[in-house]
N, C-alpha and C positions, 0 to 999 in steps of 0.2 A: 883837150890835151893837158891843160892846166890841173884839171881834176885828177887825171891819171898820175901826173907828177906828184901831186899832194898824197895820193894813196901810196905811191912808191916811197915817198919819203916817210910817211907814217909807218909803214912796214919795216923800213930800214931802222928807224928809231926804236921801234918795239924789239927788233932783233938786238940792237945795241944794248938796251936796258936789260934783256933777257940774259945776254952773255955776262954782263957785269954782275948780275945778281946770282945766276945759276953756275956760271963757270968760274968767275973770278972771286965769288964769295963776298962781294961788297955789300954793306948795309944799305937799306933802302934810303936813309937820309943822306948817305954819301953820294949815292946815284943821283938823288934829287938835286944835290948842289951842283954836280958835274953836268947834268943835263939842263938845269935851270927851270925845274918845275918843283911842285910841292910833294912831300913824302906820299900823301894820300894818292896823288896822280900817278906816282910810280907804282903804287899797289894796283891801281886800276889798270895800267899799262901791262903789267905782267899778267893779270887776268885776261885782258884782251889778246895777249901773245898766245896764251894757252888756247883760247877759244878759236883763234885763227889757225892753230896747228903749227905756229912757229916754235912753240915749246911743247915737246912731248915727254911726260914723265913716265918713267919705267920703274917699277918696284920689283926687285928680284926676291921672291919669297924663299927663305931658307928652308929646306926639307930635312928633317932628321929622320933617319931610317932605324928601325929596331932590327939589328942583324940576327940576334938570338931568335926571334919569332920567324924571320926569314928562313934560317937554317931549318927550324922545326917543320915549317910548312913544305919546304922542298923535300925533307926527309920522309914526312908522313905521306905526301902524295906523289912523289917522284917527278915533279915538274922541273923545267930547266931553270927557272929563276922565280923569286918572289921579291917584291918591294913592298915593305910594310912601313908606312908613315907613322911616326910616333905622334899619338894625340892623347890628350887628357880628357877631352869631352867631344862629343859628336854633334856639332852644329852643322846642319846640311850645307849651307853656302860655304863655310870654311872647309869642310870635308871634301866637297867637290873640287875646290881649288887646289887643295893639297894633293888629292889623288891625280888631278890634271897635271900638275907640275911633275910629279913622280913618274907617271906614264909617259909624259913627253921626253923625260931623259931616257926611258927605256927604248922609245921609238927612235930617238936620235942616234943610239948605238947602232941601229940597223939601217939607217938611211944611207943611200948611195944613188949614183946615177942609174937610170933604167930600171929602178925598183917599181913593182907593182903593188900597191897598197890597197887593201879593202877596209872599208869602214861601215860599221852598222850605225844605228841612230840612238838617240837618247842623251840625257843630261851628263852622264859620265864621259861619253865619247866627245861631246861638245866641249867639255872642260879641257880635255886633252888638246884639242884643236886650238882652243883659246891660249894655251900655254906654249904651243909649238912656235919657235922663232922663225921670222922670215929668213929663208936660204934658197939657194938654187940647186936643185937636184935635176940636172938635164935628163930629158926623155922619160921622166918618172910619170906614172899613172896612178890616179886614185879612183877606186871603183866602188860604187854603191852596192851594198849587199842585200838591202831590204827595200821593198817598194815604198812609195810615198805614204805618209801618215795622214795627209789631208791638211785642212787649213789651220788646225790648232798646233801650238808649240812650233812655230815655223823654224825657229832658231835651231831646234833639236832634231829636225827632220833630216833624213838621210841625204836628200838633194842639197840642202843648205851646207851640210857638214862637208860633203864632197867639194863643194865649190869654195868653201873657206879654206880647206886644207890645200886644195890644188893651187889656189892663189899664193898661199905662204910658201909653197915649195916650187912654184913655177912649174906645176905638173899639169897634165891633161886629165880632165875629169871625165868619167864614164858613168852615165846616169841611167837610172831605171825610171823612165817616164810612164809609170803605171802605178795604180793603187796597191798598197800592201795586201789588202783583203778584197777579193772580188766576190760578186754575188754568187756565182756558180763555178765549179771546177772547169767547166767548158770555157767560160770567159777567161779564167786564169790561164788555161793552156793556150788559148788564142793570143793572149797578150804575150806570153813567153815566146811565141813563134813570130811575133812582129820583129821586123828587121832590126830597128834600133835597140829594142829591149833584148833580143837574143845576142846582139853583139856584146852588151854589157855582161850578160850572164855567161857567155863564152869567156869573156875577159876574166870572170871571176875564177876560172880554172887555172889562171896563170899568176894568181895572187901569191905573193911571197911573205907578206907581213899584214896582219889584220889587227885593227883596233875594234874591241868588242866589249860592249856592256853586258852585264849579266842581269836579266830581268827576273823578277819574282812573280809568283802567282797569288801572292797575299793581296787580297782585293784592295785594301787600303793603300797599297804601294805599286800595284801593277800599272805600268805605263800604258799597256794596251787597253786595260779597263778604264783608266782614268781619262784617256783621250777618246774613249768611245768607240775604239776599233773592235773590241770584244765586248759582248754582254755579260751581265752578272751571271746568266745561265751557263754561258760558254765557259767561263772562268771557273764556275763551281764544278761543271762537268769534268774539266781538266784536273782539278784538285782532287776529286773523288778518285781519280785514277792514280793518285800519288805524285802528281807532277808538282815540282817545287819551283821550276824556273825555266828560263829559255836563253839561248844565244842566238841572235839573228833569227828569231822565230823557230829555232830547232829546240823542241821542248825535251825535258828529262826529268827523271824521278830522283829521289834523294840518293838512291844507291847508283846512280849514273846511267841507268838503263834508258834508252830513248823512248819517246811516247809518239805513237802514230794515231791519227784520228781522220776521218773523212773530211772534216772541215779544213784540215791543214792543206788539202789539195786546192783550196781556194786562195791560198797565199802565194805571193810572188816574192821569193826570197832565196838565198843561197841554200842549195841542197846540203844535207848532212855529210854525204860522201865528199862533196867539194870543199866543205869546211875543214874536214880532217886532212885534206891534201895540202893545206897551207902550212908551211913550215914553222912560221912564228905567229902564234896566236895570242895577243895580249889581252887578257881579261881584266876590266877595271870595275871595281864595285867595292862599297863599303857601307857600313851601318848595320845594326843588329838585325833589321827587317831582311837583310840580304844573306844571312849566315847559311841557311839551308840551301838556298840557290847556289851560293859559291861552293859549298861542299858537293852538291850535285854535279856541278860543272867540272870540279876538279876529279871526281870519281869517274866522270864520263870522259875524262882527258880531252875535253873540248878546248882547254887552254893550255898553253906551254909556259906562259909567264903571267903571274898574278900581281896585280897592284891593288892593295887594299890598306886598311888602317889597323893600328896596333889593338884596338879595342875589339874590332871584328876578328882580327887574326886569333886572339886569345880564345874566343868562342868557337872558332873553326877547329882548332887543334884539341879543344876540350880541356 
């Protein structure tokens, strides 16, 4: 009992010190005098408070949008909206964070109770989920659009993204508990007809808003190739047919025309016709390696809202 009391007193003291420093703006030496400890001890107490979760620091990253480029993209491709983040250089980590914040703002405008949200997989979609704030959207549902990618990059896998977004929105998650790529078309079809998987696939037809990354077939940047889901031979075969990218495993050429191949029958992912039925399709992608893929997606009208960066946007509109 005495030990429990000591722990409670310690936590209460940490909270007092944290409030004086972060909320009241007092100097650490002033706090040390009031509490009766040394200044270095105050510093250690603040560190302890953060590690215990008593203090949570939140940084709101300012996002500056280039409205001129947004208008140019909307006019050129006839989409509903474009969010173009102003950037002077393309550092991958900073790019993803900025795109995530911008796309989270777009998503927030569409959030409401009873909403059905579809999510693909990948680093861009994961960045959006990271930027989404905790809020309650009663009776909302979050639906996985593409099967599991396996043991690699668990954080960016569709299952994990569904779980994280559902927790933030207080929503119900619908999962595809099956691999993205099966050994044969027959196995894939059998998986699709399994009760739990079929329920998620059917729910996909009710999706109203989708968060979608835009993949590229450039071998150096292809998530499917780098994760080992597609072989180099399969990627090269696709590229020889003029394919530049995909959205939720729906492949397209630079002119926007869809690509069909027998190996696609081995995939478990939202069908093209169901993807087009979704009223709000938010595509998130940036970086010079994604230019052709973004152009193809825009020409295919697979996205209604684009979130990208200014450097990429300039290349897109030529």
